[in-house]
C-alpha positions in Angstrom: 6.8 -2.8 24.7 10.1 -2.3 26.7 10.7 1.3 27.7 14.0 1.5 26.0 12.5 0.3 22.7 9.7 2.9 23.0 12.2 5.6 23.7 14.1 4.7 20.5 11.1 4.3 18.2 8.6 6.9 19.4 10.1 9.7 17.4 9.9 8.0 13.9 6.5 6.6 14.6 5.2 10.0 15.8 6.8 11.7 12.8 5.1 9.1 10.5 1.8 9.7 12.1 2.0 13.5 11.8 3.1 13.6 8.2 0.8 10.8 7.1 -2.2 12.7 8.5 -1.4 15.7 6.3 -0.6 13.5 3.2 -3.8 11.5 3.6 -5.8 14.8 3.7 -4.2 16.0 0.4 -4.5 12.6 -1.3 -8.3 12.7 -1.0 -8.6 16.4 -1.5 -6.6 16.6 -4.8 -9.1 14.7 -7.0 -12.0 16.6 -5.4 -10.5 20.0 -6.1 -9.6 19.0 -9.6 -13.1 18.0 -10.3 -14.4 21.3 -8.9 -12.0 23.0 -11.2 -13.8 21.3 -14.1 -10.9 19.0 -15.1 -11.8 15.7 -16.9 -11.4 12.3 -15.3 -8.5 11.6 -17.6 -6.5 14.7 -16.3 -7.4 13.8 -12.7 -6.2 10.2 -13.3 -3.0 11.5 -14.8 -2.2 13.7 -11.8 -3.2 10.9 -9.4 -0.8 8.5 -11.2 2.0 11.0 -10.8 2.0 10.4 -7.1 2.3 6.7 -7.4 5.0 7.0 -10.1 6.9 9.1 -7.6 6.5 6.4 -5.0 7.8 3.8 -7.4 10.9 5.9 -8.3 11.6 6.6 -4.7 11.6 2.9 -3.9 14.4 2.4 -6.3 16.7 5.3 -5.4 15.9 7.0 -2.1 17.8 4.5 0.0 21.1 5.6 -1.6 20.5 9.2 -0.3 19.7 7.9 3.2 22.9 5.8 3.2 24.9 8.9 2.1 23.4 11.5 4.4 22.1 9.7 7.4 18.6 9.1 8.6 17.9 12.3 10.5 19.1 14.6 7.8 17.4 12.5 5.1 14.1 12.6 6.9 14.4 16.4 7.4 15.0 16.8 3.7 12.2 14.5 2.6 9.6 16.0 5.1 10.6 19.6 4.1 10.2 18.8 0.5 6.8 17.2 1.1 5.7 20.4 3.0 6.9 22.6 0.1 5.1 20.6 -2.6 1.8 20.7 -0.5 2.1 24.4 0.1 2.9 25.1 -3.6 -0.1 23.0 -4.6 -2.3 25.4 -2.7 -0.7 28.4 -4.3 -0.5 27.2 -7.9 -4.0 26.3 -9.2 -2.8 24.7 -12.4 -3.3 21.0 -13.2 0.1 20.6 -14.8 1.9 22.2 -11.9 0.0 19.8 -9.7 1.2 16.9 -11.8 4.9 17.9 -11.1 4.2 18.6 -7.5 2.4 15.3 -6.9 5.3 13.4 -8.6 7.8 15.1 -6.3 5.5 14.6 -3.3 5.4 10.8 -4.0 9.1 10.6 -4.3 9.6 12.5 -1.0 6.9 10.5 0.8 8.7 7.3 -0.2 11.8 8.7 1.4 10.0 9.3 4.6 8.7 5.7 4.6 12.2 4.4 4.0 13.7 6.4 6.9 11.0 5.3 9.3 10.9 1.7 8.3 14.7 1.2 8.4 14.8 2.9 11.7 12.3 0.5 13.2 14.1 -2.4 11.6 17.3 -1.5 13.5 15.5 -1.2 16.8 13.5 -4.4 16.5 14.6 -7.9 17.4 13.0 -11.3 17.3 11.3 -10.7 20.6 9.5 -7.4 19.9 9.3 -7.1 16.1 5.6 -8.2 16.0 4.6 -5.6 18.6 6.6 -2.9 16.8 4.9 -3.7 13.5 1.5 -3.5 15.2 2.3 0.0 16.5 3.6 1.0 13.0 0.3 -0.2 11.5 -1.8 1.6 14.1 0.1 4.9 13.4 -0.3 4.5 9.6 -4.0 3.5 9.5 -4.9 5.8 12.4 -3.5 8.8 10.6 -5.5 7.9 7.4 -8.7 7.6 9.5 -8.2 10.9 11.2 -7.5 12.7 7.9 -10.6 11.3 6.2 -13.0 11.9 9.1 -11.8 15.5 9.4 -11.8 16.2 5.6 -15.1 18.0 5.6 -14.4 20.2 8.6 -11.0 21.2 7.3 -12.2 21.9 3.8 -14.9 24.1 5.2 -12.3 26.4 6.7 -11.4 27.9 3.3 -9.9 27.1 0.0 -6.3 27.3 1.2 -6.7 25.9 4.7 -6.3 22.2 3.9 -3.0 22.8 2.1 -1.7 25.1 4.9 -2.6 22.5 7.5 -1.1 19.6 5.6 2.1 21.6 4.9 2.3 22.6 8.5 2.0 18.9 9.6 4.7 17.8 7.2 7.1 20.5 8.6 6.1 19.7 12.2 6.9 16.0 11.7 10.6 16.9 11.7 10.6 18.0 15.3 10.4 14.6 17.0 13.1 13.3 14.6 15.7 15.9 15.6 15.3 15.9 19.4 16.3 12.2 19.9 19.8 10.7 20.0 21.5 10.4 16.6 21.2 6.8 15.6 22.4 5.8 12.1 20.9 2.4 11.1 23.0 0.5 8.6 21.2 -0.1 5.4 22.2 -2.6 2.7 21.0 -2.5 -0.8 19.3 -5.8 -1.7 18.3 -6.3 -5.3 14.7 -7.7 -5.6 13.9 -10.8 -7.6 13.1 -9.9 -11.2 9.4 -10.1 -12.3 10.0 -12.8 -14.9 11.5 -15.1 -12.2 8.6 -14.3 -9.8 6.1 -15.1 -12.6 7.6 -18.5 -13.1 7.8 -19.1 -9.3 4.3 -18.0 -8.3 2.0 -16.7 -11.1 -0.8 -16.5 -8.5 1.2 -14.3 -6.2 2.4 -12.0 -9.0 -1.1 -11.5 -10.4 -2.6 -10.9 -6.9 0.0 -8.3 -6.1 -0.3 -6.6 -9.5 -4.1 -6.5 -9.3 -4.0 -5.3 -5.7 -1.8 -2.4 -6.7 -4.3 -1.4 -9.4 -7.3 -1.6 -7.0 -5.6 0.2 -4.1 -4.5 3.1 -6.2 -8.0 3.4 -7.6 -9.4 3.5 -4.1 -7.0 6.2 -2.9 -7.1 8.4 -6.0 -10.4 7.9 -7.8 -12.9 6.8 -5.2 -13.2 10.4 -3.7 -13.9 11.6 -7.3 -16.6 8.9 -7.7 -18.3 9.8 -4.4 -18.3 13.5 -5.2 -19.8 12.9 -8.6 -22.7 10.8 -7.2 -23.7 13.8 -5.1 -21.8 13.6 -1.8 -20.3 16.6 -0.2 -16.7 16.7 1.1 -17.7 15.7 4.6 -19.6 12.6 3.3 -16.7 11.7 1.0 -14.4 11.8 4.0 -16.7 9.5 6.0 -17.0 7.0 3.2 -13.2 6.9 2.8 -13.0 6.3 6.6 -15.3 3.3 6.2 -13.0 1.9 3.6 -9.9 2.3 5.7 -11.7 1.0 8.9 -12.7 -2.1 6.9 -9.1 -2.6 5.9 -7.9 -2.3 9.5 -10.6 -4.6 11.0 -10.8 -7.3 8.4 -7.2 -7.8 7.3 -6.2 -9.8 10.3 -9.1 -12.3 10.4 -8.8 -12.8 6.7 -5.1 -13.5 7.1 -5.7 -16.0 9.9 -8.3 -17.7 7.8 -5.7 -18.0 5.0 -3.4 -19.8 7.5 -6.0 -22.5 8.0 -7.2 -22.8 4.4 -5.7 -23.1 0.9 -4.6 -19.5 0.2 -5.7 -19.8 -3.4 -9.2 -20.5 -2.1 -9.0 -17.4 0.1 -7.9 -15.3 -3.0 -10.8 -16.7 -5.0 -13.3 -15.7 -2.3 -11.8 -12.3 -1.9 -11.9 -11.7 -5.6 -15.5 -12.9 -5.8 -16.5 -10.6 -2.9 -15.0 -7.6 -4.6 -16.9 -8.4 -7.8 -20.2 -8.7 -5.9 -19.6 -5.5 -3.9 -18.6 -3.5 -7.0 -21.7 -4.8 -8.8 -23.9 -3.8 -5.8 -22.5 -0.3 -5.8 -23.1 0.1 -9.5 -26.7 -1.1 -9.2 -27.4 0.8 -5.9 -25.2 3.8 -5.7 -27.4 5.6 -3.2 -28.2 2.5 -1.1 -28.6 3.1 2.6 -26.1 0.3 3.1 -23.3 2.2 1.1 -21.3 2.6 4.3 -21.3 -1.2 4.9 -20.4 -1.9 1.2 -17.5 0.5 1.5 -16.4 -1.2 4.7 -16.5 -4.7 3.1 -14.8 -3.3 -0.1 -11.9 -2.0 2.0 -11.5 -5.3 3.8 -11.5 -7.3 0.6 -9.2 -5.1 -1.5 -6.7 -4.3 1.3 -6.4 -8.1 2.2 -5.6 -9.2 -1.4 -2.0 -8.0 -1.3 -0.8 -9.7 2.0 -2.6 -13.0 1.2 -0.9 -13.0 -2.3 2.5 -12.3 -0.7 1.9 -15.0 1.8 1.0 -17.4 -1.0 4.3 -16.5 -2.8 6.2 -17.0 0.5 4.9 -20.5 0.7 6.7 -21.3 -2.5 10.0 -19.5 -1.6 13.0 -20.7 0.3 13.9 -19.0 3.5 17.1 -17.5 2.0 15.2 -15.7 -0.7 12.2 -14.4 1.3 13.3 -10.7 1.5 14.2 -10.5 -2.1 11.0 -12.2 -3.2 8.8 -9.8 -1.1 10.7 -6.8 -2.4 10.0 -7.9 -6.0 6.3 -8.4 -5.1 6.3 -4.8 -3.6 7.7 -3.4 -6.8 5.1 -5.2 -8.9 2.4 -3.9 -6.6 3.9 -0.4 -7.0 3.8 -0.7 -10.8 0.2 -1.6 -10.7 -0.5 1.4 -8.5 1.3 3.7 -11.0 -0.7 2.7 -14.0 -4.1 2.3 -12.2 -5.4 5.9 -12.6 -4.2 5.9 -16.2 -6.3 2.9 -17.2 -9.4 3.5 -15.1 -9.9 7.3 -15.5 -10.6 6.9 -19.3 -13.3 4.4 -18.4 -14.8 7.0 -16.0 -14.6 9.6 -18.8 -16.5 7.3 -21.1 -19.2 5.8 -19.0 -19.4 8.2 -16.1 -18.5 7.9 -12.4 -19.7 4.3 -12.3 -16.8 3.5 -14.6 -14.7 3.1 -11.4 -16.7 0.2 -10.1 -17.1 -1.3 -13.6 -13.3 -1.3 -13.8 -13.0 -2.8 -10.3 -15.6 -5.5 -11.1 -13.8 -6.4 -14.4 -10.4 -6.4 -12.7 -11.5 -8.7 -9.9 -13.5 -10.9 -12.2 -10.3 -11.4 -14.2 -8.4 -12.3 -11.0 -11.2 -14.6 -10.0 -10.9 -16.6 -13.2 -7.1 -16.6 -13.1 -7.0 -17.8 -9.5 -9.5 -20.6 -10.3 -7.5 -21.7 -13.3 -4.2 -21.7 -11.3 -5.8 -23.7 -8.5 -6.9 -26.3 -11.1 -3.4 -26.4 -12.7 -1.4 -26.5 -9.4 -2.9 -26.5 -5.9 -1.5 -24.1 -3.4 1.2 -25.3 -1.0 0.5 -25.8 2.6 1.0 -22.5 4.5 4.5 -22.5 6.2 4.0 -19.8 8.8 1.4 -17.6 10.4 0.1 -14.7 8.3 1.5 -11.3 9.0 -0.7 -8.2 8.2 1.1 -6.1 5.6 1.3 -2.3 5.3 4.9 -1.8 4.2 5.4 0.9 1.7 9.0 0.4 0.7 11.5 -2.4 0.1 13.0 -1.7 3.5 9.6 -2.4 5.1 9.5 -6.0 3.9 12.1 -6.7 6.6 9.5 -5.9 9.2 7.2 -8.4 7.7 9.7 -11.3 7.3 9.2 -12.6 10.8 11.2 -15.4 12.5 8.1 -17.6 12.3 8.0 -17.2 8.5 11.7 -17.9 8.1 11.5 -20.9 10.5 8.5 -22.3 8.6 10.3 -22.0 5.3 13.4 -23.6 6.7 11.4 -26.5 8.1 9.7 -27.1 4.8 13.0 -26.9 2.9 14.5 -29.6 5.2 11.4 -31.8 5.0 10.9 -31.5 1.2 11.7 -34.4 -1.1 13.0 -33.6 -4.5 9.5 -34.0 -5.9 8.0 -31.7 -3.3 10.8 -29.1 -4.0 10.0 -29.2 -7.7 6.4 -28.6 -6.9 7.2 -25.6 -4.8 9.7 -24.1 -7.2 8.5 -24.7 -10.8 11.5 -23.1 -12.4 12.8 -25.2 -15.3 16.2 -26.8 -15.3 17.4 -24.0 -17.7 16.4 -21.3 -15.2 18.7 -20.2 -12.4 17.2 -21.1 -9.0 16.1 -18.4 -6.7 19.2 -17.7 -4.6 19.8 -15.2 -1.8 
């Protein structure tokens, strides 16, 4: 990476790494502490959902604040608010107070992602966007791994220590952001494609993104609870969560490359079947010596579902509408994440801890049947550009993922398409307005 680009982007990437380490620690610790307090799975799910609701709200409105105040001041405000919510969570041992704090924390965390991603977008160009995205992914996943591996050691320091450490990290993340030159990236509000349009354009992509949101939120918010209820201590819970994230890191890229060479619908079918089998194996053998391997494979399967679904949707979208389409998919995914704990935690209350994997098995079985049906109704289009691993958290982050290769591929297919082929790619009826930029 060029030295000047590194000098411009090192501060937001370092800030993201620091604050995500603390946030990852609290995200896993929150359901564990609530369970130790004797709260029901339903209450735990409600509080977990509050965080994802905050993320979704932030995706709609936080960019306006950044445009009005500037990136550095906006980041300082969001990071400080994140630190306050974490510290107050350690002081106020009350589930309803935690609900409000997790909601605000999600909103502020989305603001942090917006600032960092738009900053990187300004710095990147067609020659270095891929490398910059790789560094962004390493920082994001690496912070999650560190927080999960260290979960047991930090929790052993005392009841308040994890909250103090995570709050300190959130406040500390402001330092790199305020010691660099004041750069104010220009942000434009782009309205995403509405869900009803996306559903007509690519039902497979919409259902894949929605199901992925449900599964990902369940992994982040309810898997630690499951692991604790089957007899693991906090250290073991952290290690199991690290296996999941490591599987996501290691398997997402080869799965994506495989989807470039195969029918993406077939890849989605295989991923869904894999998640069904792994969920069933964990239900049958919760104390298997291979539980770490199962968690590794589960992370690879679930985390790969979203980018493959988005890539499938991109194959049916014109180059002019790529950003708006992916923004719409991201919001559908966020909605799935927001409702996930609310629909899965009652199952855990009714059938026990294994309700998590019963829910995941049923979810992916539904996706499996749906993908098979869609493949029979309409085969997937030929992939138009190489797969790009996806970790974006905000509508701004989709800009990082819409690479020049993807745009060029969509343009080439638009130019080569006959009217019949165009109708196949865009199944909107004559009465529907076409998807325009």
